[in-house]
N, C-alpha and C positions, 0 to 999 in steps of 0.2 A: 181212452182209459189207460192210466199208468199202471204198470204191473207192480204188484206188491207181494213179495214173499215174506210176510211178516212173521215174527217169532211167536206170536201168541197162539193162533190155532195150530201153527206149526207145532209148536210146542205143546199142542194139545194140553194146555193147562199150565202155561208159563206162570200164572199167578201162584201156583204151588211153589215153583222155584224161587219166585220173588217174594215169597212169604206174604202174599196179598198186596204187594206194592205196585202191581201193574197199573193201578189207577193213579199213581203219583204224577204221571205225565204222559201225554199222548204219544210222544216220540218213541217210546219203547217198542212199539209194535210195527214200526215202519222200516222194514228192510227192503231195499230196492236193488235188484240185480242189474247188471249192466245189460242193456238192450241196444242193439244197433238200430238207430232211427235216422240214419244219415240219408236214406233214400238210395243208397248204392247196393241194396240187397237184390239177390235174385228173386224171381217170383216165388219160388218154393220157400226161400228163407223168409220172405215177407209174410207169406201165408202162415208159416210156423210161428213167427213172432206174434202176429195178430191173434191167433188161436191160443197161444200161451198167455197173452195178456188177458184174453177173455176167461181162460181157465182160472187165472189168479183172481180176477174180479168176482167170478161166481164163487170161488172158494172163500173169499172174504165175506161174501153174503151168506155163506153157510149152505149154498146149493151144491153139495158135493157131487151128486150124480151128473149134473150138467158140467161141472168142472172136469170130471173124469172124461167125459165125452170130448170136451174141447182139447184136453191133453192128448187124447188118442188121435184126433185130427192133426194136431201140431206134429206129433211124432211121425205120422204118415207123410206129412208134407215135407219135412226135412229132418231125417233121423240124426243129423249132426248138430242140431241146434241145442246147445247145452242148457239154456234156461228152462226149456221144456221139462227136462228131467228133474230139475230142482223143484218146480211146481208139482210135477207128478209125485215126487217123494212126499211132499206135504199132504197131498190128497190121499195117497195110500196110507200114510201114517194116521190121518184122521179116520180112515176106515179100519184102523187097527190091523192093517196088513203090513207088518213090519218087514217081512221078507222082501216084498216088492218095493217098499219105501227105501230100504237100504240099497237094493239093486239100483234104484233110480238115482239116489245120491251118488253112488259110486260111478254111475255112467256120466252124470253131470260133471263130476270131478275128473274123470278121464278125458272128457272133451275140453274142459277148462279148469285145469288144476289150481290156478290161482284165484278163481272167482271167490270173492270174499263172502258173498251171500250164501252160496252153496256150502262153503266151509263153515260159516256161522250156523246155518240151519242144521247141517249134519252134526256139528259139534253139540248142539243143543239136543238133538235127537238121541245121541249116544249118552249124554249126561243124564237124561231123563230115564234111560234104561240102565242106570247104574254102571255105565262104562265110562266113568268120569275121566280117567287118565287119557283114554283115547279121545274123548270129547274135547278136553282142554287143548289137546294138540291141534285139532282142527280150528278151534276158536282162535288160538294164537296165530295160526296160519292166516286167518282172515285179517287179523290186526296188522300183520306184516305187509299186507298189500298197500303200497303207497297211494293207490288210486281209490282206496276204500274211503267213502265219505263219512262213515259213522263207526270208526274203530272203537269208540268208547262203549258201544252197545255190546260188542263181542267181549270186551274186557269185563263188563258187568256180568255177562253170562258165564265167563270163565270163573269169576269170583264166586258166583252162586254155586257153580259146579264144584269148586274147591271146598266150599262150606259143606256141601252135601257129603263129602268124604272126610270131613273133620279137619281139613287143612286150613285153619283160620289165618295163618301167617301168609300163605299165598293168596288167599282171598282178599286180605287187606291190601296186599300189594296191587292186585288187579283193580280193586275199587279206587285206590289212590291214583293209579295211572288214568283211570276213567275221568276222575275229577280234574286231573291235570289238563286233560284234553278239553273237557267241558266242565267248568267249575260249578255250574248250576244243575248238573245231572242228578235228577231227583232220586232214582233208584240207588245210585252209588252213594249218595249222601245218607240215605236211610240205612243202607247196609253198613256203612262206616259207623254210624251212630249206634246201631245194634251191636256191632262187634265191640265198640268201646264200652257199652253198657255191660256186656257179657264179661269183659275183663276188668270191671269195676273202675274204669276210667270215666267217671261221670261228668267231669268238666269237659272232656273231649266230646262225649256224647251230646252234651248240651250245645256245644259249639256247632256240631254238624247239624243238629236239629234246627238251630237258628238259621243256618244257611239254607236248609231245606225249606223253611217257612217262607223264605224270599223267592224260592224257585217254583213251588207248587202248592196247591191247596192240600191240606192234610186230610188223610183218611182216618178211619177209626184206629188202625194199627199204629200209625204215626203218633196220634194223640195219646194212645195208651203207653207207648214207649216214653213220650215226653212227660207224662204224669209220673211214671216210675223214676225217671231221671231226676225230676225236680224233687221228688220225695226223698231220694237218696242224698241229694245235695243239701236238703234241708231248706227248701225255698217254698214256703206255704202259699205265697202269692202266685207264683208260677204254677204250682200244682193245682190250685183252685181254678185258675184261668183255663188250663187244659181240661180239667174235669168238667167245667161248665160247657166247653165246646163239645166234648165227647157226649155228654148227656143230651145236649140240645140237637146236635147234628146226626148222631148215630145211636139213638136210644134203644134200638133193637139189636145192636151188634153184640157179638160175643165178648168184646172188650168192655162194653158198658155193663154186661152181666157180671164180668169178673170184678169190675170196679164196685158194683153194688154188693157183691159178696165179700169184698175185701181180699180177693185173691191177687195179690200184687206180684207174686212170683210163680 
């Protein structure tokens, strides 16, 4: 079982931060910490690693109680194994024990200051708790690690965090950096389209949405944005196409209800 300290349950509601866009692509929830699997571990380290992986797996399945027990076994096996505390922090956060979650994040980072996943997860934890400036610092620390395989994810998280505090200029910069690294990154493209729409740059918003359509299947929120963009541009054919998709694929969504009521803004 491969260990996954993903940003979704981590984030105990990352969909809120991504404004409902977590469904745009499966990649957004796959954050993988560095784990020594070379076979050169001590018996204690190997035991800690195995139980940390088990904890992450149970956490992913929503079995928080068993995940917590696995974390405790891992901690007892090797108190110096940093990934254990990263997973422990996610478990405690899911239990709404923020004090223990923060203690665990800090311990993970004392043991492995440059670990990109621990920095990313702690950054998101802070952002969700309205400590955006601190959170962005940790997210950008994750990006700076040259061994980090998914820096675009932390850039997206930094962008969403910046938007939460009203810093749209920085948010746009982070999203642009994310699509420079991965041009088909769905969340970044959506966020850029949404920012462009908010600033009345409808042609740019349309361009981002067209790129997004090639990268991922649209959810209700994406279709609703596309409808409003085409409406602003004055393209009735495009507006009708997206309207049909929204009504057909997401008839019970709040976006379909807004469409029915004519609440476009």
